[in-house]
N, C-alpha and C positions, 0 to 999 in steps of 0.2 A: 793490699786491700783492693777489693773489686771496685772499679770506677763507677758501677751502677748503684752502689750503696751510699746512703746519705747518713752521716753521723751528725746529730743535732743536739747533743747532750750538754755542751759547754755553755756556761752563762754568757760568755763573750758572744757566741753565735746567736743566742736568744736576743741579746741586746741589739746586735747588729740587724737581725730580722725585724725587731720592733721599730728601730729607727727607719728601716727601709719602708715599713708599712706607713709610718707617720709621713714620710716624704711622699709616698704614693698617694695618700689621702689628700695632702695639700695640692699636689699636681692635679688630681681629679677635681677637687673642689673649685679650683680657679680656672682650669683650662678645658675641662670636658663638660659638654652639655648632655652627654649620654647618661651619666650617673644621676639618678633622680635624687637620691639621698645618700648620706654617708652613715654607716652603722658601726658604732664602736663596740656595741655589745651584740653577741650572737655566737653561733657555732655551726659547723658543717659536719654532717655525718654521712658516711658512705656505706651502703649495704653491700658488702662484698659477696653475698649470695646472689644478688641481682647483677652485679658488675660483670661485664663480658670479658674482662681482663685481656687476654691475648687476641681475642677476636675483634676487639674494639680499636678504632683509630685514635682514641683518646682525645676527642675534641675539647673535653673539659679542661685538660692541661693547657692546650693551645690558647684558649680564650681567657685564661686567668691573667689579668693584667699585673698582678703582684707576685706571680710565680709561687703561689701558696700550695699548689698541687704538684706532686712529683710521682713518678712511677718507679718502683723498685721491684726486685724479684719476688718480694713478699706481698706485693699489691700496692695500692695507692697510699701515699704518704701525704698528710695534711700538715702544713706549717700554720697553725692557728694564729700565730703572731702576725702573719702576713695577710690573712684573709680579711677582706672588707665586707663580706656577706652581701655582695651585690647581686648574686643570682645568675651571673653569666655562665657558670659551670652547669647549673641545673638546666638552664635554657639550651645549652649545647649538648648535654648528655643524650646519648642514643637510647637509653633505657629509662622509661618513666619510673619514678619513685626510687631510683638507685641512689640519688644524692638528695639530701634533705638539709635545708638551711632554716634555722630558727634565729630570728633577729628581732631586735627591739628598736622601734623608732624613737626619735627624740621626744615625741608626745607621750611615750610610754606604751604604745600599742605593740603587741608581740605578733609577729607574722611567721608562718611556717610555709616554706616553699619546697615542693618536691616534684613539680611537673612544669614543663614549659608554659602550659596554659595558666597555671597559678602565677608564675613570674610575670607574664604579660598582663594579666588582670590586675595584679597588685601595682605594677608600675603605671598602668593606665589610670587607675583610681587615684593614685598619689599625685600624678600629674594634673588630673582634673581638679583635685582639691586645691592644689597650689595655684592653678589658674583662677579658681573661684576666689581665693584669698587675695590675689593681686587685683582682680577686678573690684572687689569689695573695698580694698584699700584706696583705689583710685576714686571710687564714688564717694567714699567717706572723706576724702581730702577736701 
């Protein structure tokens, strides 16, 4: 078997990745201030027509904190059980609109991110709204 190939068909492997995602979510929830929110619902799509493949330094793989992205000889492999839909891969991608994340916030709002500008705008707006809610809760106290 080629060492560059990833076999992910077994139920045991899926359960192991799901547990890894849950542990990563807990770590980020309590230890990291960089993650604005945690998204349990969402998906990541990669447009392989736009992806530079061999020409690219693959920064999207390097920035993924849960190792949800891997490169194989056939292209990008996404382990959806590990993806937190945080947007780091979209932010790091060298090609705009190559990666597209669709995620659902806890309030029910659905967001679609496919460019670094969109990721930064959405995170800034979410942070602003959270600050407003905190100030309001202090004044209402």
